[in-house]
Structure formats: structure tokens, C-alpha cells
BABARO-599617 format. One record per residue: x, y, z of N, C-alpha, C, O in turn; residue in three letters. Coordinates in steps of 0.05 Angstrom, whole numbers, plus 5000, padded with zeros to 4 digits. Example, Ala and Ser with C-alpha at 12.3 -4.5 7.8 and 13.67 -1.06 7.14 Angstrom:
526448865156524649105156526449345156528549345169ala;525749555142527349795143525850015157526850235161ser;
***
This chain:
871173384766873473464780873273764787872873924769met;873573834812873174104820875574274813877774174809gly;875174534811877374724805879074784829878074744852ser;881474864825883374944846882375204859882175414846asp;881775184885880675434898882575664897881775894894pro;885175604899887175824898887175954871887476204870ser;886975794849886975924822884376084818884476294805ser;882175974829879676124827879876394841878876604831thr;881176394864881476644879883276844864882877084865glu;885376734850887176914836885677034812886277264805arg;883776894800882377004776880277204784879477374768arg;879377184809877177364818878177654819880177704833arg;876877844806877778114807877278234835875478154849pro;878978424843878578564868876078734868875278834847ala;874778754891872378924892872979204886875179304891arg;871079344874871479624867871579794892870179734912arg;873180004891873280194913870780364914869880464893leu;869580394937867180554940867780804957869780814972arg;865980994956866381234972866381175002867781305017glu;864680985009864480915038867080785048867480765073ser;868780685030871380565039873380775047875280715061asp;873081015037875181215039874781385065872481465071ile;876881435079876881595103877081895096879081975084thr;875082045103875182335099876082455126874682435146val;878382575126879782655151878182875164877383075151val;877782855190876583065207878783275212880683215227asp;878583505199880783695200881283805228883583845236lys;879083845243879483945270880883745288882683815303gly;880083485286881483275301884283235292886083175308met;884783265266887483235255889283455266891583395274met;888283705267889883915279890583865308892783915317arg;888583755323889183695351891183465353892883465371arg;890983275335892783045336895683145330897583075345ala;895983305309898683405302899683585325901983555333val;897983755336898783935358899683775382901683835395gly;898083575390898783415413901383265410902883235429gly;901883155386904383015382906783205380908883135390met;906383435368908583635366909383725394911783755399val;907483785411908183875438909783665453911683725467val;908983415451910483195463913283165452915183135468gly;913483185426916183165414917883405421920383375424asn;916583635424918083875432919283835460921583915465thr;917783715478918783665505921183465504923183505518met;920883255488922983055486925583185477927683145488glu;925383345455927783465444928783715460931083785459trp;926983835475927884035494929883915514931884035519tyr;929283675524931083545542933783475529935883505540asp;933483375504935983315489937683565485940083555488val;936283785479937784035475939084135501941384215500gly;937584125523938684215549941184045556943184155563val;940883785553943183615561945483655542947783665550tyr;944983685516947083725497948683985502951083985501gly;947184195509948584455514949684475542951284655548tyr;948984285560950184275586952084045589952883975612leu;952883925567954583685568957083735584957883575601ala;958483955578960984015592960384065621961883965638val;958284205627957584265655956784015670957683975693thr;955283835658954483585671956883415678956883285699met;958883415661961283265667962783375691963783225708gly;962783635694964083765716962583715742963783685764arg;959883715741958183685764958283405775958483355799val;958083205757957882925766960482765765960582545775phe;962582885755965182755755967382965758969082995741leu;967283115780968983355783971983285786973683465781pro;972683045795975482985800976882875775979382825776thr;975482835753976682715729977882925712977383165715ala;979582845692980683025672978483135654976382995650glu;978783375643976683485626975883305603973483295597pro;977783175590977082995568975382765577973582675563ser;975982665602974382445613971682535620969682395616val;971482785631968882895637967082915613964682855614gln;968183005590966683025566965782755556963482715548ile;967582555556966882295547964682165565962882035556leu;964982215592962882125610960182245604958182095602phe;960082505600957582635595956282545569953882495568ser;957982515548956882415523956182125525954282035512leu;957581965542956881685546954281655560952681475554gly;953681835580951081835593948881895573946781775574val;949382085556947482155535946981915517944681855510phe;949081765510948781525494947281315508945881155496ala;947581295535946281085551943281115549941880905550ala;942281355545939381395542938381225519936181125520thr;939981205498939081075474939380775475938280625458tyr;940880675495941080385498938380275507937580055500ile;936980425524934280335534932080375514929880275518ala;932580525493930380595474929280355459926880335456arg;930980155450929779925436927779775454925679685444pro;928479735479926679595497924079755500921879635500leu;924280015504921780175505920180165480917780155481gly;921580165457920180145432918679885429916479875418gly;919879665438918579405437916179395455913979315447ile;916479475480914379455500911979635493909779545491val;912579895488910480075482909280035454906980085449phe;910979945435909979895408907979665408905879685395gly;908579455422906779225424904079315437901979235428arg;904379465459901979565472900279745454897879725453leu;901679925439900380105422898779975400896680065391gly;899879745390898479595369896079435380894279355365asp;896079385407893979225419891779405430889379355425arg;892479595447890479755461889980025449888180175458ile;891580105430891280365417893680555422895080525441gly;893980745404896280925405895981135427897881205440arg;893581245430893181485446893881435476895281595488gln;892881215487893381165515896381105521897481195541arg;897680965503900480905506902181165504904081205519val;901381345486902881595482902581775507904481925513leu;900281765520899981925544901781815566902981975581ala;902081555568903781425588906681495583908181565602thr;907681475558910481535553911081825560913281885569thr;909282005555909682285560909982345590911682495599leu;908282215606908382245635911082145645912382275662ile;911981915635914581805644916881985636918782025652met;916782095612918882275603919082515620921282595629met;916782645626916782895642917782835670919282995681ala;916982615682917782555709920782505711922082605730ala;921882345693924682285694926482535689928582565702ser;925582705672927082955667927083135691929083245698thr;924783165704924583325729926383205751927683365766met;926482945754928082825774931082875770932582885789leu;931882895745934682965739935283235751937483275763ile;933383425748933783695760933983695790935183875801gly;932783495803932783475832934983295843935183245867ala;936583185825938582985833940883105849942083305841leu;941682985872944083075887946583035870946782845855pro;948483225872950883205855953083055870952682955892asp;955383035857957682885868958582995895959482845912tyr;958383255898959283385923957683285947958683285970ala;955183205943953483115964953482815969953682735992leu;953482655949953182365952955382205938955281965936ile;957382345928959682205916958982055891957482145874gly;960181805888959881655864957081565858956481475836ala;955281575879952581505874951181695855949281615841thr;952081945854950782145837950882075808948782075794ala;953282015796953281935768951781685762950681655741pro;951681495782950181245778947181315775945881205758val;946181485793943381555792942681715766940581685755leu;944581875757944182015732943781825709942081855692leu;945481615708945281415687942581275689941281225669val;941681205714939181065717936781235707935081125693val;936781485714934681665704934681705674932581715661leu;937081715663937281745634936381485620935181495598lys;936881255633935881005622932780995623931480905604leu;931581085645928681105647927581295626925481235613leu;928981515623928081705602928281585574926381625558gln;930381435569930581305543928481085539927481055517gly;927780945560925680735558923080855550921680755532phe;922281085563919781215556919881345528917881335513ser;922181465522922481585496922381385473921581455451thr;923081135480923080925459920280885447919980805424gly;918180935463915480915453914381175442912181185431gly;915881395446914781665440914881725410912781765398glu;917181725398917381815370915981615351914581705333tyr;916381355356914981165338911981195340910581175320ala;910981235365908081265368907081525357904981535344gly;908581735361907781995350907582005320905682105308ala;909681895307909681885278907481705267906181765247thr;907081475281904881295273902281435275900581415257thr;901781575297899281715302898781935281896581945270phe;900782095275900482315256899982215228898282315214val;901582015220901281915192898581775189897481775167thr;897481655210894881525207892681725207890481665198glu;893081965217891082175216891282335190889182435181tyr;893582355178893982535156892782435130892682185126ala;891882605112890982515085893382425069895582525072pro;892882235051895082115036896782315021899282295021asp;895482515008896982684990898582905005900183044993arg;898182935032899583135047900983015072901583155091arg;901382755071902582615094905382715100906182745123arg;906982755079909682855083909783125097911483165114gly;907983305090907883565102907183555132908583665149phe;904983405138904083395166905983245183906483315207phe;907183035173909182885189911683045194912883025215ala;912483215175914883385178914383595200916383685212ser;911883675204911383865226912083745253912983895271ile;911783485255912583345280915583395285916383455307leu;917283365265920083405268920783695271922783765284asp;919183875259919584155263919384225293920984375303met;917284105306916984145334919384045350920184155370gly;920583825340922883705354925183905354926383945376ser;925784025332928084195331927484475343929384605353tyr;924984555343924284795359924684735389925484915403leu;923984495397924484415425927384425432928184505453gly;929084335413931984335417932884625419934584695436phe;931884795401932685085402931685215428933085375440ala;929385135438928385235464930185155486930885325504leu;931084905486932984815507935584975505936685055526gly;936585025481938985175478938685465488940385575500ala;936285575482935785855490935585875520936686075532ala;934385685533934085695563936885685575937485835594val;938585505565941385475576942885735571944385825589val;942585855548943986105541943186335560944886485569thr;940486355565939586565583940786535611941586735623val;940886285620942086235646944986315647945986435666leu;946486245626949286305625949786605623951686705635gln;948086745609948487035606947687185631948987385638leu;945587095644944587255667945887175693946287335711thr;946586915696947586825722950586765721951986765742leu;951686715697954486655694954986355695953486205708gly;957186265682957685985680958285855707957485625712gln;959586005726960185885752957585825767957385615780asp;955586005766953085955779951585725766950285565780thr;951685715740950385495725951585225734950185035739val;954285215737955584975745954884905774954584675782thr;954585115791954085065820951284955825950984765840ala;949185075813946484985818944485045796942484905794trp;944985245780942885335761942485145738940585165723ala;944284945734943884745714941284585718940284465700trp;940284585743937884445750935384565737933484425731arg;935384825734932984965727931784875700929284835698leu;933384835679932184745653930784475656928784435643pro;931884295672930684035675927984055691926083925684phe;927984225711925584265727923384395710920984335713leu;924184575691922284705674920784505656918584555647leu;922084275651920784065634918183975646916383875632ala;917883995673915383915685912984075676910883975670gly;913384345673911284515663910584455634908284435627leu;912684415618912184345590910684075588908984045571ile;911483895606910183625606907183645612905583495600gly;906483815631903583835639901983945615899783835609val;903084135601901684245577901484025555899283995543val;903583885551903583675530901583455537900183355520ala;901483365563899683155571896783255567895083095558ile;896183505574893483605570892683595541890383515534trp;894383675523893883655494893283375486891483315471phe;894983185495894882915486892282765496891282595481arg;891382835519888982705530886382795515884382665518leu;886583005499884283105484883982985457882183045442arg;885782805450885882695423884482415423884882255441ile;882882365402881682105398883681915385885681995374glu;882981655386884681455373884781495343882881615332glu;886981415330887281475301885181325285884481095292ser;884181445263882181315246883081045235881480865233pro;885581025227886580775215886480555235885680325228ala;887280605260887180395280884280315286883680075289phe;882580515289879680455294878480285271876980095276gln;879180365246878080215223879079925222877579745216ala;881679895229882779625229881379445250880679215244thr;881079555274879779405295876879335287875979115292gln;875479535276872679495268872379275247870679105248ala;874179285227874179095205874678815215873478615207ala;876678795234877278525245874978415262874478175261gln;873678595276871378505292869078405274867878205279glu;868678555252866578475233867178205220865378045214ala;869778165215870577915201870477675219869977455210ala;871077705244871377485262869177465284868977255297thr;867577675286865477675306866577715335865077675354gly;868977805338870077865364872278075361872978145338arg;873278175383875378365381877978215376878978065392arg;879078265352881378115343883978235355885278395341ala;884678155379886878285392889578225378891378385379asp;889777995366892277915353891977845324893877735312ala;889777915312889277845284891177985265891278225265glu;892677835250894577945231897078065244898678195231gly;897378015270899678135284901477915294900577715304arg;904177935290905977735300905677685329905077865345pro;905977435338905477355366907777435384907477435408thr;910177495373912477565390914277755374913877795350ser;916277865388918178035375919777885353920177985332val;920577645360922077485341920477415316921477415294trp;917877355321916077305298915877555280915777535256ala;915677785293915578035278918078085262917978165239met;920378025274922978065260923077875236923877955214val;922177625240922277435217920377515195920977495171arg;917977615203915977685183916577955168916077985145gln;917778135183918178405172921178485172921878715176tyr;922878295168925778355169926578555148928378725153trp;925378545124926178725103925579015110927379185109arg;923079085117922579365125924079445150924779685152pro;924679265168926279335191929079415183930179615192ile;930279255165932979325155932979595140934779755144val;930979635124930779895109930580125129931880325126ile;928880095149928480305169931080365184931780595188ala;932580155191935180195205937080355187938480535197val;937180295162938880445143938180735141939880915143met;935580785138934581065136935081225161935981455160leu;934581105184934981235210937981285215938681495225val;939681095207942481135210943481385195945081545205ala;942481415170943381645154942281905165943782105168ala;939681915171938482165179939282255207939782495211ser;939582075225940082155253942982195259943582345278asn;944882075244947682145249948182435240949582585254thr;946982515218947282795210945782985230946883185238val;943382905237941783075256943083095283943283315294gly;944082875294945282895321948083015320948983135340tyr;949482995298951983135295951583435297953183575309ala;949383535285948783815285947783905313948584105324leu;945883755324944483845348945883775374946083945392thr;946783535376947883435402950883445404951983475426ser;952283435382955183435383956383715379958383775392tyr;955183875362956384125355956884315379958884445380met;955084325399955684495422958284415436959884585443pro;958784155438961384055450963684105432965784195441thr;963284065406965484105386966284395385968684455384tyr;964384575385965084855383966584955407968385125405leu;965884855431967284945455969884795460971884915468thr;969884535456972184365463974384375441976684395448asp;973484355416975484335394976184605382978484645375ala;974184785381974685035367975185275386975785495377leu;974785225412975485435431973385655435973885855448gly;970985615424968785805430967985785459968185565471tyr;967086005471965985985497963285845496962085825475ser;962385735519959885595519957585765509955785665495ala;957686015516955486205508955586245478953486235464ile;957986305467958186355438957486115422956286135401asn;958385875432957685625418954685585416953685495395gly;953285645438950385615438949085825419947285755404thr;949986075421948786285405949086235375947386305359leu;951286105367951786045339949885835329949085835305leu;949085645346947385425336944385485337942885365322thr;943485665354940585725356939385815329937385705321ile;940586015315939386095290939385875269937585855252pro;941385695270941485475252939185275258938085155239val;938585225283936385055290933685165281931985015272leu;933385425283930985555273930785525243928585465232val;932985565229933085525200932285235193930685195175leu;933285045208932584765204929684715208928384575192leu;928484835229925684795234923984905211921884795205ala;924885125199923385245176923685065152921785045136val;925984955148926484785124924884525124924084425103leu;924384415148923084155150920384135136919983955119leu;918484315142915884285128916084345098914484245082pro;917984515090918384565061919284315047918284245026leu;921284175058922283925045920183705049919983525031thr;918683705071916483515073914383545052913483355040gly;913583795046911683855025912883774998911483674980arg;915483824994916783744969916583444965916183354942leu;916883284986916682994983913882904975913582704962ser;911883064982909182994973908783044943907182914931asp;910483214932910183284904911983104886911083004866arg;914483074894916382924877917082654888918482504874ile;916282584912916682314922918782314945920682474945gly;918282144965920182114987922982024978924982124988arg;922981834960925581714952927281924938929681934943arg;926082094922927682294907928882494927931282554925val;927382584947928382784966930582654983932582784989val;930282404991932382275007934882224991937082235001met;934582154965936982124948938482394946940882404946trp;936882614944938182874943939682924970941883034970ile;938382834992939682865018942282705020944282805031gly;942282465009944682295010946882424993949182445002ala;946182514969948182644952949282904964951682954962ala;947483054975948383314988950283265011952283405014thr;949683055027951482995049954282905040956283005050thr;954282725020956882625011958482844998960982845002val;957283024984958783234970959483474988961683584986val;957683545007958083795022958983765051959583965063leu;959083525062959683495090962583575096963183695117val;964483505078967283585083967583895081968784015099ile;966484025060966484315060965184435085966084645095pro;963084315095961684415119963584415143963684605158ala;964984185147966784175170969184345166970284455186phe;970084385142972384575137971484855144973085005155leu;969084925136968085195143967785235173968585445184leu;966785035186966485045216969185065229969585225247ile;971084905219973784905231975485155224977485195237gly;974585315205975985555198976185745221978185895224his;974185745238974385895264972886155264972186255285gly;972486285241970986535240968086485244966986275237ala;966686675256963786635262962186595236960386435235gln;962786755215961286735191961586465178959686345167trp;964086355179964586095166963285875183962285675172ser;963385905209962085705227959085695222957885485220thr;957785935219954985945214954285815187952285675184leu;955985875167955485755140955785455141954185315128leu;957785355154958185065156955884935171954984715163gly;954985055192952684945207950084955190948484765191leu;949785165174947485185156947484955135945384845129ala;949884885125949984655107949184395120947784235108leu;950084355145949184125160946184125164944883915164leu;945084365169942184385172940684305147938584175148ala;941784385124940484305098940584005095938583885087leu;942783875100942983585098940983445117939683255110met;940783555141938983445161936083465152934483285155thr;935383695141932583745132931883545110929683435110ala;933583505091932983325068932683035078930982885067leu;934182955098933882685108931582655128929882485124trp;931482835148929682795170926782855162924982725173val;926283055145923583125138921982895127919482895129ser;923282705114921982475102921682235122920082055117asn;923182245143923282015161920581955174919681725174gln;919282165184916782125199914482015181912681875190ala;914582075154912581985136913381715124911581545118ala;915881665120916881425106916881175124916180955115ser;917881205149918180965166915580835173915380585171leu;913480975181910880835186909780695162908380495164pro;910380805138909280685113910680425106909880285087ala;912680345121913980085116912479855128912979625121leu;910579915147909279705162906179725160905179945157phe;904779505161901779515161900679615187902079625207pro;898179705187896979825210897079645235897579745257thr;896679385231896479205254898979175269898979095293ser;901279235257903879215271905579455267908079445271thr;904479685259905979925252907480035276909880085274arg;906180075298907380185321909680005331911880105337tyr;909079745334911079565343913479535325915779535333gly;912879505299915079475279916879715278919279695277gly;915579955276917180195275918580245301920880335301met;917280195324918580235350921080075353923080165363gly;920979825343923379645345925579745326927779785335phe;924879785301926879865281928080135286930480165286ala;926380335292927380605296929180625320931380745319tyr;928380505342929980525367932480355366934480425379asn;932380135352934879985348936880145333939180155340leu;935980275312937780445296938780685312941080765310ala;936980805327937681035344939780965364941681115369ile;939480725376941380635396944180605385946180665398ala;944380515360946980455347948080705334950480765335val;946280855320947281075303946481355311947581545302phe;944481375330943481645336944781765360946481945358gly;943881675384944981795408947881745413949181895428gly;948981545400951881495402953481665384955981665386thr;952281815366953781975346955682175360958082185352thr;954882325380956782515393959182365405961382455403pro;958582135417960781975429962681865408965081875411leu;961481765386963181645365964981855352967281815348ile;963782085345965382285331967482415349969682475340val;966882435375968882535394971182335397973482415398gln;970482075398972481875400974181855375976581815376ala;972881895351974381895326976382135325978682105316leu;975482365334977282595335979682545353981882605346leu;979182435377981382395396983182175386985582185391gln;982081965373983681735364985381805339987681715337ala;984281965321985682015295987082285295988982325280thr;986082475310987082745309986382885283987283105278gly;984582765267983682885242980983025246979082895253asp;980983285242978583445246976283365227973983435231asp;976983225205974883145185973882865190972182765175leu;974782735212973882455218970782445221969582255210ala;969482645234966582635235965282645208963282525203pro;966482805189965282825162965382565148963482485134ala;967582415151967782155138965581965149964481805134tyr;965181975175963081805187960281875176958781695170phe;959682125173957082205162956782125133954682055124leu;958982145118958882055090958281755088956581675071met;959481595105958981305105956081245112954981065099ala;954981375132952181315139950281405118948181285114thr;950881625103949081705082949181515058947081475045ser;951481395053951581195032949880955040948480835024val;950080875066948380665076945380735073943880565065leu;944680975079941981065076940981055047938680995042gly;942781125029942081125000941280834991939580804975ala;942680635002942080364996939280295006937680154993val;938580395031935880355041933780485024931680365020gly;934280715013932380854996931980684970929780674960val;934180564960933980404936932080164940930580094922leu;932080054964930379824970927479904978925679734977trp;927080154985924480234996922480284973923180384952met;919980214978917780284959916980574964916980664986lys;916280704942915280984944912580984959910780824953glu;912281164978909781184994908381444991906181485002ser;909481634976908281894973905581874959905381744938ser;903582014970900882024958899381764957897381734943arg;900381564971899281294971898081224998899081325018arg;896081044999895080965025897180815041898980685030pro;897080835068898880675084898180385082895880315078leu;900180205084899679915082897679835104897979915127pro;895679675096893679585115891579795121889779745138gly;891580015107889580225111888180295085889380265064ser;885780395087884380495064885280775058886480905075met;884680875033885581155026884381355045882181325056pro;885881575050884981795067885282055051887282115039ala;883082205051882982455036881982685054881082635077val;882082935044881283165060878383235056877183355074glu;877183175033874383265027872883035014873982845003thr;870183065015868482865001868882884971868682674958ala;869483114960869983144931872382974923872382844902asp;874482984940876882824934876182524935877282374919glu;874482444953873682164955872282074929872781864918ala;870382244919868982184895870882174871870581994854arg;872782354870874682354848876482104849877181994828glu;877182024873878881784876877381534866878581364853leu;874781514872873181284863872981294833873181084819val;872581534821872181554792874781484777874581364755arg;877081544788879681504774881181264784883581244779thr;879881084799881380874812882880684793884880564800gln;881880664768883180484749885680614736887280474725asp;885880884737888081014723889881174742891881274734thr;889181184768890681334787893381184792893380964802asn;895681314786898281174790898981134819900880984825pro;897581274837898281254865896381064880896481054905his;894680924866892780744879892780474866892480444841leu;893180264882893079984873890979844890891479774913asp;888579804879886379694894886979414904885779324924thr;888679264890889278994899890878984925890978774938ser;891979214933893479224958891779334981892779345004glu;889379424976887679534997886579315015886179095006leu;886179375040885579165060882779045057882278845070pro;880979165041878279035040878478765027876778595032phe;880478715010880778454997881478245019880278035020val;883378325036884178135057881978095077881577865087ala;880378305084878278285103875978105092874877945107met;875378135066873277975055874177675054872577495059glu;876677635046877677355046877577235074876977005077thr;878377405094878277315121875477235130875077035143gln;873477405122870677345129869777085115868376925128ala;870477045089869776805075870876555088869576355090glu;873376575097874776355109873276275135872876045141thr;872576485151871176435176868476305171867576125185ala;867076405149864376295143864576005134862975835141ala;866775945118867175675108867675485131866775255131ala;869275575150869875415173867375355189867075125199gly;865575545191863075505206861275295191860075125204thr;861275315164859675135148860674845151859074665154thr;863374815150864474545153863874425180863374195183arg;863974605200863374505228860474415230859674325251ala;
***
């Protein structure tokens, strides 16, 4: 009587990790990869910053006959519309990125982003074409959202697959640092225009200039991106699948449809939505809503409101790599739990300080919001890709991240403005941020720790050959390495199955 093949497989020990299994990161290529992704993210958030700081102006330009409160809601609603198209973009570009590679798809999304932003700057206003103007604005923002849907998920996937395991949090946080520097750049450009030309001139025609400037930034970003090679993890996965099957495995280990992906990876998708809800409601409240809140609710001039937030954005950009490095040392989950607790405890004092009205108190309140954002966001770029295996990482993260962004991210300014108008309570936004941070804490509870560990579906990645030798020597005692989860086991089993099928035939 023969033995049970499945029990035999369970008793068989995993193959030992060898030095040849470990990816030694090319530092020069990694720097180019991080730089190329940062420049693209900077352009994306530059546009977010420009639109956020011109929200009041855009309402006046494209809906001049409406009441001021309606103009603000329209402008924030158009901003939110961008995020409605993001899940579709995440699905389309994510699936493409998992099939044909990250680099080519990311070049495409960047070209689309730059083109749609420039077209907004050239768009005729309400005075020229009437009600068609706001309709065209919405269409261009939807196109922008569609392309952006593949941008952040692809950029974070790309950077995390290039980064060494023990410093992934630091390198991924640089990506978000570029995002907020881009936002600060957008705010600075708007401020310079307001100071030099005056608000009336900005409303008349100069609002176009920041959008047109995005074309120049886009050309630089595209040049950087075209110089980058495909990520090592994606190349290794494709090579291993080809070796196992004797052909290019276009769909090997990858769900055949979006619904199949949701069924197979529903748990990491739910966790990702929770984490993004927490991090991005705090982040968007600071970056996209505060310019409107300071001018509309607190009576600051548009220029003063902008000047107050720029130093806070720079502070946030500095904090991000520091908290990212901290997560490499003490763990992603610990840092995010600190972020959740900090938000729940300090968000009400932050809004009270902002609402006090003095410049010093407003700056201090904004700085507290920046601290909360840094603790949440710095871990996002490293944690979310680690929820999915290499074969479906871009698609899975693109779907989950953009779904959450559509519901909790870009809509945050609209939601908090509506809460303020409906309740008349200046602390209504704080209660909303507290609720989403509690939701995020639940996601952290369900999430596996990924700090200093290989990405799912990928072999370990290190910075030097000495680190590779040390990892092989300590593989039985290293708390951050579980050889039974490394993909060479799956690939060898896959090859054996293929060989057995050939023998039976």
C-alpha cells in the first residue's frame, strides 16, 4: 500500500537557503528607481496641492453665479470626483503591471497624468463656454484620477521590490516624502502668484499657470522613469515561472479576474482598506482641506492660509523618513499603533488649537496633524505591498488602495466640510478622524508584521554579499526569516508537478 503523497510532502523539509537565492540590491539602480518614483509622486501631489490651494478660486471661475458655499462644495466635489475614477485605474493598470511589468505601465500613467493636468490649465472657463466648462473640468479630473489610480500602487510596488528587506520602510517613506514636498511646491507656486499678481489676477487668468507648469515637471519625471530597469522581484518571479513551466507564465499564480482576486485575497484587501482609511483621512484633512478650512471657517486670507501650511508640510516631509526608519527598527505595526493612539488622543486638541485663531496656535495645531500623518503614512508605502505576493502585488494593491482612497481619501475635504455645515460643530472633523483611526487600528491588529522580512512571493533582498552570507548562516535562528514561506518551495513543487504530468502523459 503506497503512502499518502500529501503527507510525504508535508514531512519533507524545506530546501536550505543558499547565497544564490538571495537578491543583492544594485545600489545605483535602486537610487534611480527611488528617484524616478519620487519625481512622479511629486508631480501627482503637486497637482493635488495646486488644486487644494486654488479650491476657492476654482469654484469662482467655473461656477461664478452660485453662492460662495455652493462654489466651495462644487470645487471640493470635483476634487472628490478624481478619486471616483481611481479604483478603475488601479484595476486596469494593476493588472497590466502584473502581466507586462511595472516600469512600462508607470511610464504610461505618468504621461497621462501630465497631459490631463496641462489640459486643465488650458481649459476655457465659464465666461467663455458656460456650463460646458465645469463639465469639462470634471472629465479631465476623472482622466487624471484614472491615471493616478495606477501611479501610487505601482510606485510603491516598484520601490518596495527594489529595496533591501531591512531598510524597506526607510526607502518607501522617501516616496511619500516626495509626495508632500510636491504638495508644498504646489502651495508655494500658488502663494507666489497671489503675492506678486494679486488674488483678482489669479482668479481672472493666472490660476492656469500652476497647471501648465506641471508639463515641465512631467517631462523631467518621464525622463527619470524611462531610465529605470524592471524590478528585481518581478524579473525573478517571471524567470522562476519560465524555468518551472518551460514557457512565459503570463498568468501563473495570478487570479484570472478581478473578482477571483477579491475572493482569493479578500483579507489583505480589507486590511489595506482599513489602513488607507486611517492614514489618508488624516493626511488629506491636513493637506487638501486645511487651506479651505483656514480661509472659509477661520477667516484667514488665502495667502495667509497658504503660508501657514507650507512650513508644516516641510516638517511632515522631514518626519516621514524618520518614522519610516523607526518602523524598520521597531516594526510597522508598533509605529501605526502609535499613530492611531496619537490621533485619538491629540486630534481634538489639534482642532481646538487651530480654531483658537492665533497664528501660533494654528501652526501648533497643524504640526500635531502633521505628526499624526507621519506616523500613519510613513508605514503605508512599505506595509501595503507586503500584503500581496509578487505575482499579484500591483493589481491587488491597486484595487485595495484606490477603493479606499475613493471612499476615505479624496472625499475627506468634502465630508468634513459637509459635517461642519450640517452640525455647526467645529470639532466634527476631529470626530471623523478619530473614527477612521480606530478603524485603522483594527486593520493593524489583523496585519502580519513585515518589517525586515522578505516580501511575500519574493526571495530575501540585502544590500551586500556579506549580508547574504550572514543570512544563510543564521537562517535557522533568524526571527525575521521563515524559509517555509520562501517561493523556492512553491517553484520546486510546481516543477515536480509539471514533470509528473509529463511522465504520466
